[in-house]
C-alpha positions as CSV (number, residue, x, y, z in Angstrom):
1,M,-28.1,-30.4,22.1
2,K,-27.3,-26.6,22.0
3,P,-24.5,-25.4,19.7
4,T,-21.2,-24.2,21.2
5,L,-19.5,-20.7,20.6
6,F,-15.9,-20.8,19.9
7,V,-14.1,-17.5,20.6
8,L,-10.7,-16.9,19.1
9,A,-8.8,-15.0,22.0
10,A,-5.3,-16.3,21.6
11,G,-4.2,-12.9,20.6
12,M,-5.7,-10.8,23.3
13,G,-2.7,-10.4,25.6
14,S,-0.5,-9.0,22.8
15,R,-3.2,-6.7,21.3
16,Y,-4.3,-5.1,24.6
17,G,-0.9,-5.2,26.5
18,G,-2.4,-7.5,29.2
19,L,-5.8,-8.7,30.0
20,K,-6.2,-6.2,32.9
21,Q,-6.2,-3.7,30.1
22,L,-9.1,-5.2,28.4
23,D,-10.8,-2.1,26.8
24,G,-14.0,-1.2,28.4
25,L,-16.4,0.2,25.8
26,G,-19.9,-0.2,27.3
27,P,-21.5,2.1,30.0
28,S,-20.4,-0.5,32.8
29,G,-17.2,-1.3,31.4
30,E,-18.2,-4.0,29.1
31,T,-15.7,-5.1,26.4
32,I,-16.9,-6.2,22.8
33,M,-16.7,-9.6,23.8
34,D,-19.2,-9.4,26.6
35,Y,-21.7,-8.3,24.2
36,S,-20.9,-11.3,21.9
37,I,-21.4,-13.8,24.7
38,Y,-24.5,-11.9,25.8
39,D,-26.1,-12.4,22.3
40,A,-24.9,-16.1,22.1
41,I,-26.7,-16.9,25.3
42,R,-29.9,-15.0,23.9
43,A,-29.4,-17.0,20.6
44,G,-29.6,-20.4,22.8
45,F,-25.9,-21.4,22.4
46,G,-25.0,-23.7,25.5
47,K,-21.3,-23.4,25.8
48,V,-18.6,-21.1,25.2
49,V,-15.0,-22.2,24.6
50,F,-12.3,-19.7,24.7
51,V,-9.0,-20.6,23.0
52,I,-6.1,-18.4,24.7
53,R,-2.4,-18.6,25.3
54,E,-1.6,-20.7,28.4
55,T,0.5,-17.9,29.7
56,F,-2.5,-15.9,30.9
57,E,-4.8,-18.5,32.0
58,Q,-5.1,-17.1,35.5
59,D,-5.6,-13.5,34.6
60,F,-8.2,-14.7,31.9
61,R,-10.3,-16.9,34.3
62,Q,-10.3,-14.0,36.9
63,V,-11.0,-11.2,34.7
64,V,-13.2,-12.7,32.0
65,V,-14.5,-16.1,32.8
66,N,-15.8,-15.4,36.4
67,K,-18.9,-13.1,34.9
68,Y,-20.1,-15.9,32.7
69,R,-19.8,-18.8,35.0
70,D,-23.5,-18.7,36.2
71,L,-24.9,-18.1,32.9
72,I,-23.2,-20.6,30.4
73,D,-20.9,-23.6,30.4
74,V,-17.2,-22.2,29.9
75,E,-14.3,-24.3,28.7
76,I,-10.8,-22.9,27.8
77,V,-8.4,-24.4,25.6
78,F,-4.8,-23.4,24.6
79,Q,-3.2,-22.3,21.3
80,D,0.5,-23.1,21.3
81,L,3.0,-23.1,18.6
82,N,4.3,-26.5,19.5
83,N,1.1,-28.0,19.3
84,I,1.4,-29.7,15.8
85,P,0.8,-33.4,14.5
86,E,3.4,-35.9,15.5
87,G,6.1,-36.2,12.8
88,Y,6.0,-32.8,11.7
89,T,8.7,-30.0,12.3
90,F,8.8,-26.2,11.9
91,N,11.4,-23.4,11.8
92,P,13.1,-23.1,15.3
93,A,13.2,-19.3,14.8
94,R,9.5,-19.2,14.5
95,E,7.7,-17.3,17.3
96,K,4.1,-16.8,16.7
97,P,1.2,-19.6,16.3
98,W,-0.2,-20.9,13.2
99,G,-3.3,-18.6,12.7
100,T,-7.1,-18.9,13.1
101,N,-7.7,-22.6,11.9
102,H,-4.8,-23.8,14.1
103,A,-6.8,-22.1,16.9
104,V,-9.9,-23.9,15.8
105,L,-8.0,-27.1,16.0
106,M,-7.4,-26.7,19.7
107,G,-11.1,-27.4,20.4
108,K,-11.4,-30.8,18.9
109,N,-11.2,-32.5,22.3
110,V,-14.0,-30.5,24.0
111,I,-16.6,-29.9,21.1
112,R,-18.8,-32.8,20.0
113,E,-21.7,-30.6,18.8
114,P,-22.2,-28.0,15.9
115,F,-20.2,-24.7,16.7
116,A,-19.8,-21.3,15.7
117,V,-16.4,-19.5,15.4
118,I,-16.0,-15.7,16.2
119,N,-13.2,-13.2,16.9
120,A,-12.9,-11.8,20.5
121,D,-12.7,-8.3,19.4
122,D,-15.5,-8.0,16.8
123,Y,-19.1,-6.7,17.3
124,Y,-21.3,-9.1,15.3
125,G,-25.0,-8.0,16.5
126,Q,-27.9,-9.8,18.0
127,E,-29.4,-10.9,14.6
128,S,-26.0,-12.6,13.4
129,F,-26.0,-14.9,16.5
130,Q,-29.7,-15.7,16.0
131,V,-29.4,-16.7,12.2
132,L,-26.2,-18.7,13.1
133,G,-27.6,-20.4,16.2
134,D,-30.6,-21.5,13.9
135,F,-28.5,-23.1,11.3
136,L,-26.4,-25.0,13.8
137,R,-29.5,-26.3,15.5
138,S,-30.7,-27.4,12.0
139,V,-27.4,-29.4,11.3
140,E,-27.3,-31.4,14.4
141,G,-26.3,-35.0,13.8
142,K,-25.2,-33.9,10.1
143,K,-21.7,-33.8,8.5
144,N,-20.1,-31.7,5.9
145,E,-22.8,-28.6,6.5
146,Y,-21.1,-25.3,7.3
147,C,-22.0,-21.8,7.1
148,M,-20.5,-18.2,7.3
149,V,-22.4,-15.0,8.2
150,G,-22.2,-12.9,5.3
151,Y,-22.3,-9.2,6.2
152,H,-23.2,-6.4,3.8
153,V,-19.9,-4.6,3.1
154,G,-21.7,-1.3,3.6
155,N,-22.3,-2.2,7.2
156,T,-18.7,-3.2,7.9
157,L,-16.8,0.2,7.1
158,S,-14.8,2.3,9.3
159,E,-15.3,6.0,9.4
160,S,-11.5,6.6,10.3
161,G,-10.0,5.0,7.1
162,S,-10.3,2.2,4.6
163,V,-10.5,-1.6,5.4
164,S,-9.7,-4.9,4.0
165,R,-12.5,-7.4,3.7
166,G,-12.9,-11.0,2.1
167,I,-15.5,-10.6,-0.7
168,C,-18.0,-13.7,-0.8
169,V,-18.4,-15.1,-4.3
170,V,-21.7,-17.2,-4.1
171,D,-23.9,-19.4,-6.2
172,E,-27.6,-18.9,-7.0
173,N,-28.4,-20.8,-3.8
174,N,-26.1,-18.6,-1.7
175,Y,-23.6,-21.4,-1.1
176,L,-19.9,-20.1,-0.8
177,Q,-17.6,-20.5,-3.9
178,N,-14.8,-18.6,-2.8
179,V,-13.6,-15.6,-0.5
180,V,-11.6,-12.9,-2.4
181,E,-9.5,-10.5,-0.2
182,R,-10.0,-6.9,-1.4
183,T,-8.2,-4.0,0.2
184,H,-8.7,-0.2,0.5
185,I,-12.5,-0.7,0.8
186,E,-14.3,2.6,1.5
187,E,-17.2,4.9,0.8
188,K,-16.4,7.6,-1.9
189,S,-18.7,10.0,-3.2
190,G,-21.8,7.8,-2.3
191,D,-20.2,4.4,-3.7
192,I,-18.3,1.7,-2.1
193,I,-15.0,1.0,-3.9
194,Y,-12.1,-1.3,-3.6
195,L,-8.6,-1.2,-5.4
196,D,-8.0,-3.9,-7.6
197,E,-4.7,-5.6,-8.5
198,K,-3.7,-2.7,-10.9
199,G,-4.6,-0.1,-8.2
200,E,-7.8,0.8,-10.0
201,E,-11.0,1.8,-8.3
202,V,-13.9,-0.8,-8.6
203,S,-17.3,-0.1,-7.5
204,I,-19.3,-2.7,-5.5
205,P,-23.0,-2.7,-4.1
206,A,-23.4,-2.1,-0.6
207,N,-25.2,-5.3,0.1
208,T,-22.2,-7.4,-1.4
209,P,-21.5,-10.2,1.3
210,V,-18.3,-10.2,3.1
211,S,-16.7,-12.4,5.7
212,M,-16.1,-11.0,9.2
213,N,-14.7,-14.3,10.4
214,M,-18.1,-15.6,11.9
215,W,-18.4,-19.3,10.9
216,G,-20.6,-22.4,11.8
217,F,-19.3,-25.9,11.4
218,T,-20.3,-29.4,12.2
219,P,-17.8,-31.4,14.3
220,D,-16.3,-33.2,11.3
221,Y,-14.6,-30.1,10.5
222,F,-11.8,-30.8,12.8
223,E,-10.7,-34.1,11.3
224,Y,-10.7,-32.3,7.7
225,S,-8.8,-29.3,9.3
226,E,-6.1,-31.6,10.9
227,E,-5.5,-33.3,7.4
228,I,-5.3,-29.9,5.8
229,F,-3.0,-28.6,8.3
230,K,-0.6,-31.4,7.8
231,Q,-0.4,-30.5,4.0
232,F,0.2,-27.0,5.2
233,L,3.1,-27.7,7.4
234,A,4.7,-30.1,4.8
235,E,4.7,-27.2,2.3
236,R,5.1,-24.0,4.6
237,G,6.0,-25.3,7.9
238,Q,9.6,-23.8,7.6
239,E,8.3,-20.2,7.0
240,L,8.6,-17.9,10.0
241,K,5.2,-16.2,9.3
242,S,2.8,-18.5,7.5
243,E,-0.5,-18.7,9.0
244,Y,-3.1,-21.4,8.7
245,Y,-6.4,-19.3,8.2
246,I,-10.1,-20.8,8.3
247,P,-10.8,-19.6,4.5
248,L,-7.9,-21.7,3.5
249,A,-9.4,-24.8,5.0
250,V,-12.8,-24.1,4.0
251,N,-12.0,-23.1,0.4
252,E,-10.0,-26.5,0.0
253,L,-13.0,-28.5,1.2
254,I,-15.4,-26.5,-1.1
255,V,-13.3,-27.0,-4.1
256,G,-12.8,-30.6,-3.2
257,G,-16.5,-31.3,-2.9
258,K,-16.2,-32.3,0.6
259,A,-18.3,-29.8,2.2
260,K,-20.5,-27.0,1.4
261,C,-20.7,-23.7,3.1
262,K,-24.0,-21.6,3.2
263,V,-23.8,-17.8,3.3
264,L,-26.2,-16.5,5.8
265,D,-27.5,-13.2,5.3
266,T,-27.7,-10.6,8.0
267,N,-28.5,-6.8,8.3
268,S,-26.5,-6.5,11.5
269,K,-23.8,-3.8,11.5
270,W,-20.3,-5.0,12.4
271,F,-18.0,-2.8,14.3
272,G,-14.5,-2.9,16.0
273,V,-11.7,-0.9,16.7
274,T,-9.6,-1.1,13.5
275,Y,-8.0,2.2,14.1
276,A,-7.4,4.0,17.3
277,E,-9.7,6.7,16.1
278,D,-12.7,4.4,15.9
279,R,-12.8,3.9,19.7
280,P,-15.0,6.9,20.4
281,Q,-17.3,6.0,17.6
282,V,-17.6,2.3,18.9
283,V,-18.5,3.7,22.4
284,L,-21.2,6.0,20.9
285,K,-22.7,2.9,19.0
286,I,-22.9,0.8,21.9
287,N,-24.4,3.6,24.0
288,E,-27.0,4.0,21.3
289,L,-27.8,0.4,21.4
290,V,-28.2,0.7,25.1
291,R,-30.6,3.7,24.6
292,K,-32.8,1.7,22.2
293,G,-33.1,-1.2,24.8
294,V,-31.1,-3.6,22.8
295,Y,-28.8,-4.2,25.7
296,P,-29.1,-3.4,29.5
297,A,-26.9,-0.8,31.0
298,Q,-25.1,-3.4,32.9
299,L,-24.6,-6.8,31.0
300,Y,-23.4,-8.7,33.9
301,K,-23.6,-8.7,37.9
302,A,-20.6,-7.4,39.5
């Protein structure tokens, strides 16, 4: 059975001001997400599941899904604030959904095979999808075997300013022990530095693994996630802006000895539009990949 790609796209409407304004960055108007789907198909994924907001389903099917329909199976699920376990409540003044791992939970009824999770608006690179697909095929029929693609921090920086990254703490076998969020990461005088809790600069090697929200799970993850979400709602459900993130659930499972998470190494270069000033550089990077033959000038037929 081929692995599934789960794409977190529920925030696209708000970030882009409407789906018809999806930012075309490739030479034929391709979005960053178009390149991810293309790479996933090449890496042997058999299905893509998008989690979106139900309010823009019609536009999403027309603008996004139609281009993939003859190439890979496509499913759509919806993330909604009110979709929580029975018996739990939340602050009625809350407006936004519950974060990335709540979004992942929306796939529990359509995914039965090992699956990957990515952001819709990040470029991950061909090699990353290949190593992720290989891992997911290797854990078919198993449980509690997860992974995360660990990018070299030096391959994830923005040329327009500092960034925040989840720095991975791994053991001698490259299994994840923890993800520590670090801020103000940038290159300075040839070194890569971040600011610690005291505001002091700390230098780290360029190949330090960081999380860019590219995960792989076996399907048992849904059951674990739902139980942890219940704990989350009991403790923080009345907060207006609390979010149930993927690393929160993964870390709890690792610490509790219920699952392990392999950090997969990749030399791929991540990029995205962190700042408005990043857009021209992203366009140049994509055009360079096309020039080198990594991608065709037109990914999908009109």
